[in-house]
N, C-alpha and C positions, 0 to 999 in steps of 0.2 A: 504494499500499499504505500502511496507517495505521501510526502509530507503535506501536500496540499488538501488531499483527502482527508488525512488525519485532522488537519485544522479545521476543515469543515464540520467534521463530527464534533470535535472538542471545543468549538467556537463557544466562548463563555455565554452563559445563559443571560447575564444581565446586560451584555453589550448590545444586544438587537433593542432592547427596551430604552436605551439611553443615548447611544451614539447616533441612532437614526433621527434624533432630535435635531441635530445640526442642520438638517435639510429643511427647506421651507413647508409649511403647513398650508392646507385649505380646508374650506368647509364642504365642499361636495364630495359625495362618495365616490364617484369615479368608477374606472373598471380596475380590475386587479387579476393578476394571474397567481397560479398556485405556486410560483416559483420565486417571487421577488419582494413581496411586501414586507417592510420592517414594522416593529411594534411602536405605534405612536397612538395617542388617544383621538387625533384628528388625522385626516388623510394627507398625503404628501401633496405639495403644489403641482407636481406632475405625476399622472399615473403610470403604470408601467409600460403604457403604450406610447409614452412621451407625448401625450395630448396636452394642449394648454390648461392650466389649471383655473378655476373661475376666481381664485383670490391669489395674488403674485406673493412672493416671498415673506415668510415670517422669520422673526429672529428670536434668539434667547433673551427674554428679560432678566433684570436683576431681582425682580420682586420687591416686595414692600420692605422698607427699613425697618427691621426688627432687632430688639436687644434681648439679652438673656432674662428670662423670666416674664417677658411680655406675654400677656394672655391674648391670644388670637381669636378666640370664639369659645363658646360653651353651648353644648346640645341642651334642649329641653330635658326635663326629668321624665325618665320613661318607666313604665311599669310593665311593658310587654315582655313576653318571653325572650324575644330577638330585639337587641338594642343596637341602633345605628350610632357609631362613635365618632362619625363625621360631621362636623359643623361648617368647615370650610368648603363650600359647594362650589368650588371653581374648576372642578376636574375630577378625575377618577382617583380612588385609592385602592390599592391591591397588595398583594404579597405580604401577608401579616405575620407579625410576632407579638407574643403577650407574655408579660412576667408579673408575678404577685409579690407584694411586699411581705416577707415572712414575719414581720413584728407588727404589721397591720393590713390584714387581707382585704380591708376595704379599699386599699390603696392598689391601683394596678396600672401599668403603663402598656399601651399597645403601640407597636411600630407598623409602619406601612410605607410603601411607595406612594406619596402625596404629590399629585400633579396640580400646579397652578396655572390656569390659562386665562388670557385676556383677549379681548377683541376691541381694537382702537377704532376712532372715528373713521379711519380710512379702509377699515375692513381687513386689518392685517392682525395676525394671530402672534401674540407673545406667549412664552412659556418658561417656566422654573419647575424643577422637580425637586423639591426640598421635603424630605422626609420629617413629618412632625412627630412630637410625643403626644399620643392621646392618652391622658391621663384622668383617672377616675379617684375620688376619695370616698365615694358613697356606696362601694360594691358593685358599680357598673350601672346605675341608674342614670347618671348624668357624666358627661365627658368633656373635658376642656382640652384645647389643643395649645401646645407651647412649641417655640421654635428650637430646633437644634442647629446651633450655629457654628459653622466652621470657617468662618471668614468669608471675604466677598470673591475669594478664588474659585468657588465651586458654584457653578450654576445647576448642577444636579447631583443628587444622592440617590442611593438605591441599595437594595439587598439589606433591609432593616433587620436587626436583630437585638433584642432586649433582655436583660437579666438584672436580678437584684442579687446581692450578697447576702449572708446571714445577719448582717448588721442593718440591712435596710437601705444600703447605698445602691444606685441604679447605675446601670451601664447601657449604652446604646450604640451599636456598632453599625456602620455603613460604609459604602464606597463613595467616593467623591469624585466627580468628573469635571474637567476644567477644559474649557474651549479656547483655543488660541487663534481662532478664526471662525468664520461663518460655517465652514465645512471641515474644520479639522479640530479633532478632540484629542486630547492627551490620555494616555493610558491612566486609569484611574489609581487613587490612593485608598489605603484602608485607614479609616478614621473611627476613633471610638470617644464617645461624650460620656461624662459621667455626671450624676446629680445627687445631692445630699439632702434634697427636700421632698423627696417623693416623686420628681419628674417634672417640676416648675421651672427650675433654673438648672442650665447644663454648661459645663465647661467641656472644651473638646481638645483632643490631641491627635496628631497624624502619627500612626503606629508604623506604617510602611508606605513607601513611595513607589508608584509605577513609574515607568520610564518608557520614552518614545511615544509616538502617535499611533493611533489606529492604522494598521497597515505598513508599519515601519519596524525596524528591529527594536526590541525592547522587551519588558516584563508588564504583561497585562495581568493585573491583579483581580481577583473575581471571588464571588460568594464567601464572603467572611461570616462567621458565626461567634457568639460570644457565650460564655458561662462564667458563674461567679460562685464564690464560697468564702466562709470566714468573714473576717473584718477587713475590707479593703482588698480582696483577692480576686483576680479575674483573669480569663485567658480568651484570648481571640486567635481563631484558625482561619486561614484563607488559602486559596489557590493562586499559584503564580504560573501563568501560561508564558514560557519563554518563546519569543518570536524572533525569526531571523528576516532576511531582506524580503521587503514586500508582505511582511507578515506571515510568512511561512511558519509552519508549527515546528518547534524544537523539542520542547518538553513541558509537561505540566506536573507540578509537585506541589505538596501541601506544606505551609509554614504555619508556626505558633509563635505567640509573644504573650508575655504575662506581666502583670502589675500587682504589686503588693501595697500600694500607697493609695488605694481608691481611684486609680486611673489617672494620676497626675504624671507618672513616668511609666514607660513600657520597656521590657527588654528587647535586645535586637533580635528580630526575627530569625528562627532557624528551621531547617528542613526536618519534617517529622515523617514524612512518607517513605523512607528508606530508600531502597533502590527502585521503587516504582515510579516511572516517569510519564504516566498517562492518567494522573490522578486529580480528581475535581471533587467539588461540593462536599466540604467537610463541615461536620457538627462536633462539638466537644460535649462532654457531660462530666459531672463531678460526682463521685460516688459518695455513699454515707461516711466513708472512712477517709474522704478528702484525696482518694486517688482519681486521676483524671484519665479519661478514655476518649479517643477521637475516631470516628467513622467517616468513611469517605469512599467513593466510587473510583475505580480504576479500570480502564479499557485494557483488558489483559488479552482478549481474543480479537486480533485484528482481522480475522477471516469473517467472523459473523458480526463484529461490532459490539458484541454483548459486554457487559461490565461485571465486575466483581465487587461486592462490598468487602471492605478491609477495614480493620480495627488496629490501632495502636494505643499503647499506654505511654503517657508523657509525665514528666516530673512537675509537680506543683510548684516546686521553687524556681525551676529555670524554664519550663516548657519543653525540655529536650526530650526525645524519643528515649523510652526505657525498654520497650518491648514491642515486637511485631515489625512490620504489619502481619496480621493473621487474616486469612480469608474466611469470610462469614459464609458467603453463598455466591453463585452466579446469577446475576439479574437477567431476566428475558426481556431485553430491550435493545435487540440489535436492529441491523439494516432493515430486515424484512419482517420485524415483529409489530411494527405500527404502521399505519397509513401516515403520509407525510403531507403536511401543508407549509408551503415556503420554505421547503427544506427542513422543516422540523416535525417531530413525532406528534401526532394528535390522535383524535379518537373518531369514532363513526359521526358522519354528517357535521364535523366540526372543523374549525381552523385554529384553534387557540392551541399553543405549543403546550407540550407535557414532557415528563421524563419519569424515570424511575425513583427519583432521590426521596428519601425520608429522613430519619434520623437515628440517633442512638440515645437510650434512656437508662437510668439506673434505679434499682429498687432501694428505697429508703430504709427497708426492714432487713436487708441482707446485701452488704457491700460487694459481695462477689457475683450478685446476679444483675446480668445487664440483657438488654433486648435491642435488636435492630429492627426497624420498621421500614417497608418500601412498598411500591406497587409495580406490577409488571404484567406480561401478556401470557404467562405460562398457561392460562386456561382459556385463552382465545384462540380462534381459529387460525392457524399460521401455515404458510406464510400470509401476511396481511397484504391486501391490494394497496398499491401506493396511492389511490385515489381515496380519500376519506368518504367520498359520497357513493363509493361502491364497496364500502367496508362494513362489517358487522364485528364490533370490537366487544371484548369482555375482560377489561383490566381488574386485577384484584389486589388487594392488599396482602402482603406477605410478612410474616415475622419469623425471626430466628432468636434463640436465646442462648445465653452462656451461664454457668454457675460457677465458673473458675476463674473470674476477672478476665474474660475474654480470650482465654487461652484456646479453648475448644467451643464449638457452636453447634446447635441442633444439626443432626445430619440431614434431616428432611425438614426445611422450613414449613411453618404452617401457613396455609392460606384461608383468607375470609372469603368463602366461595359464595359471592351474592350475585345475582343478576344484574347485568348492565355493567357500566364502568364505575369503578371506585379509584380514585387517584389523590395524589399529593397528600399522604398521610403523615400525621406527627403523633408520636407515642409519648407518654408520660405515666410513670407510676404514681399511684395515689398513696396516701400515707399508710394503707393497709398492705401495700405491696402488690397491688392488683394493677395489671396493665390497661390503661385506657389509650384508645387510638381516635383521633379525629380525623376525618376523611370527606372528601367531596364524594357525592354518592348519587348516582343517575338510576338506580333501581326503582325510584318512585315514579318513573315516567317509562312506560312500555315502549316507547320510540326511542329510548336511551339517548334524549336529548337535554332534557332539563336535569338539573341536579339541586339536591338538598345538601346540608351539611350534617353528618352523623357522628355518633360516639360509639365506639364499640368497647365493651367492658369483659374482661376476662371473667370467666365464671367462678375460677378459684386460682390463687397464685400459682404461677408457673404452668397452668394448664394449657395455654394457648388455645382455648376454646372459648368462643366470644357470643355474647348477645349484642345486638345492635339497635340503637334508638336513634330516631331523627330528632335532631336539634332545631332545625328551620321549621318555621310556621308557614312559609311561602318558598315555592321553587324558583329557580332561576334559570334562564334560558340563554346559553351563549352562542346558539346556532343562528339566531336570526333577531332582528329589529334592536340590534345594539348600537348606542351612541359612541362609544369609545373603542378605539383600535379596530374599527369596523372594515370589513372587506365583503366583497360579493364575488364569489367564483361560481356558485350554482344559483341560477335565478329563484329557484325555490327556496333559498336560504339567503336572503338579502341582509346585508349589514351584520355579518357574523363577526363576533369579536375574535381577534387574534392573540390576545393576551389577557390572563386573568391573574398574573403573578406566577411565580414558581413554586409556592409553598403556602401551606395553611399553619395553624399553630393551636395547641393546647397547653394548659399549663395546670398542675395540681395545686388545689387550695390546701393552705396549712391544716385547716380544721375538717377537711374532707370534701370530696367532689372536685369538680374539675370547671375550669374556664375556656370557652372556646373562641376563637378568633378566625374569621374567614372573609374571603371576598364575596359579596352578596350583590345580585344584579336585580332585586325586585323593584328598586325605585326608578322612576323615570329621570333622565337627565337631558337639558337642553342646552344646546351651544350654537350660536349663530342661527341658522334657518332651520335647523333640524334637531328633532327630539328622539330618543331612544331609551333603551334600558341603560342604567348607569352602572358603575362598580363602586361600592362602598365597603368599608370595613365594619362587619357585624359581629356583635358580641352576644354570648348566652352562658349561663350557669348550668350545670348539671350535678345532680347529687351523686 
């Protein structure tokens, strides 16, 4: 396989969502082909047939002048089972992360890709993508948005990840994108902000610096995630795509960095993926004994394109690799396992991108007990047609567990065999040691189009047998009638979204139960002359 093919397969997930923003935007839907559209909340100024756009070139704006601690807005008090955490209704919010303050569980912080769009009097679109802290102090009934400020250098942030340490200090990790011209983006940096007041006020640090521009020699950093423990301790892990001339792929490795002073300073990042060099999408977890494990995907089989889930143990003191990588399982996510839309994996009658990635979680009642959660196509009809409108898909959530601190894993991973597609799962053990999994779930729609958000609950600790409950009170349809990231490939499915984010999230409540946080499309959104279904960060509690 050539390096260019590997680069296409391993192209970082966040890149399409943000680098494409450097091109001009327009309000009309236009035509799209299944090969070329990038992820933007409104369409490009030129469709892929190079036709003139109804609105000429848009630019990245600087956004409003905000200061640390500024209250952007607050939602109404909501008593419904599903709560909208978005109050800044100037664009979509997706790709959610949530954390619960262990010393005050009424205080929670949600992170999301938050887009701020504007339309000036001349009809031009301006945009910033600044992730906000969605903060509640009343157990999720009302939410306020506060800015995460990283200086004026970054016009966009993305891949939000939120954590609290045991002392109630909060950490918010993201990527920072800088634009050095209207069509030239520098490779992103890894940024981590911290807050000592429950998420109102944030101070930020650049932990790792990307190098080069998109399409040049350099280091393209991607998909960071954060975990925290003790008093002032946190770890951030991230991928580094090393690129050569014209952006050709060289290697992909996982790095880590730690802080022990509440996020004021961070250690020099170091490689933790061992000799694996096709590694991406890492997530760390801190076990009950403060040992730290990191799970990530690595493309080992270049013939099929399927990935292996791998786990390493790292030092809490330095972030250095102590053990591994250890293979958990092979994910069924290769070249012919999914239909494709715009070169990305997707599902039946859909255009939004997806993948196998999930996370690793640790049992608070048994420090040696870990689980890795993901989704794949092992129970679908294979090979899948390349055209999603000719495919019938059945993606399932898969789980593997370890009882010896990640040294060995379930020989045959367990599958949640449900009808339709389940995808983008996130696992968390509750305080009883019961595994809970949040997931997008299409089994509520016989056509396998609309999704709800579900919570799977293990019947007993370690059993890997689950009951599943729907958390959503309304379904979302990503296949038609959408306002953001919309494209039309099949006239029967007009304005299908091409982007929901790349993950959802749940977190265990200290007193019991789970908080869930997902991208929801039930609410209408209007921008310019067209309305459609929006994308909002929704929240629910489950016992």
